[in-house]
C-alpha positions, 0 to 999 in steps of 0.5 A: 417364223412362230416355228423358229421361235418355238424351236429356240424356246425349246432349246433354251428350255432344254438348256436350263433344264439340263444345267438345273439337273446338274446343279441339283445333282451337286448340291445333293452330293454335297449334302450327302457327303456332309451327312455321311462324313466320317467324324475325325478319327479317334484312338480307338482299340481297333485303330493302330497305335504307333510304337510312341503311343499316339494314333497313326494317322495320315494327318499332320500333327498338330502343335495344339494339344487336344482340349479336354473337360478336365486336367485330370487324367482319365480313370480306369476301372480300377480307379487308377489314372490311364496316365498311371497304368499306361493303358492309354497315352495321355495327350494333354500336358496338364494332366501329366503335369498333374500327375507329376506334381502328385508324385513329387518327391517331396510330398511322397515320403515320411519318417517312420519311428526309427527315422527312416524315409518311407515312400507313400506312393509305392504303387505309383508308376512314378515312384521314385526310389533310391538311397534317400527314399525306402520302400516298406519291408512288407511292400509287394506289387499286387499285379505281378505278371511273366512278360512274354519275352526271352529270358537269359535262363530257363525255368520259373523264377519271381525275377521273370516278373513285372508289373503288368503295365511294364511287362506289356511295355517290355514285350512291345520293346522286345518286339520292336528291337527284334523288328530291327534285327536286335535280340534283347534278353530279359536277365532280372526283373522283381525282387523281394525285400528278402531277396534284395537283403541277400544279394546286398549281404553276399555282395558286402561279404565278397567286396566290401560294404562300400563297394557293395553300396556302389553297385547294388541296393540296401533292401527297400532301396531297390527299384526291383522291388517296385516291379518296374525295372528289368535287367536287359542283356544280349548274347554279345555281352554274354548275357552278363550286366557289365557296362560294356553292353552299352557299347554293343549294337543291342545296348546303343539301340536300347539306349536310343529307343527305350523311351519310345515304349515307356522306359528310361535308362535309370542309371546313366554314366557319370551320374552317381552323384545324384542316383547313387549307383554307377552306370548300368546301361542295362537297367531299365525302368518303366515310368510310362510313354508319356514321362519317358517322352518328357524326361527326354525333352526335359533334358534331365539325365536323371530321374531325380533331376526330373522329379524333383523339378516339380517339388516347388509346385507340389509345396505350393499346390499343398499350401493353397489346399490347407489355406 
């Protein structure tokens, strides 16, 4: 009887011991997992970035914007915001709104001694240039570079240049087009005030001043002087800057995907009364990925409409600052 009791006790003890080791193993595994589990992925330099500028991740996107200690965009070493330079996408809607208010048209222009409305935020990627808002004749962007893309012409020329952020984005745009079997070529980028004057004067001589004013810009009123605009074409359009480019495979691809890389079609069809210029499906303007997406989401067809929608908020903010 005692022998049986010992055997039973021994078996029970063995079962308990085995169960205990199993549980300890479970606890240890969970503890180690908690200690060694990597933090949530962040948009680091080594992490792949999708074309729209958001981090590539297997997690479903959240509807809630990421929290930040401040509504202001982060600053780069040169003192400009990452939103302005396009170096890093800004996810906080408040930061985007703050930058748009800061660059609202109503607050970024002053009349000079001749009564000419001169732009005061020429270096901003959100600068609005048109027939009512003039760049200074002396304005030259300081960060002009030649993007590594194909051009419709050979040799060196200032019109190959763009500001650095726009040039980097154009390279992304052209590479993405190539991946989709679409070949784009750059035709004309930066133009100085003097070059624009020569172009307008020549067009006025050939077509008359009224026609020239609809199809080309007066010096100081051209986006090309900002270094943020590039005229684009394709072999299917004979590399010409014609409205028929918009009907080509390349033109349609550009219109559909430009915003993903921070560009907008600056002069849409039937919007001449607002932009001052006829339809130009070849003219892309860099504003940064966040703003390009915001323009699309807003339903605004022109940069004028989109930027001017922040004028009232800018006036209110200015009034509060003065009071």
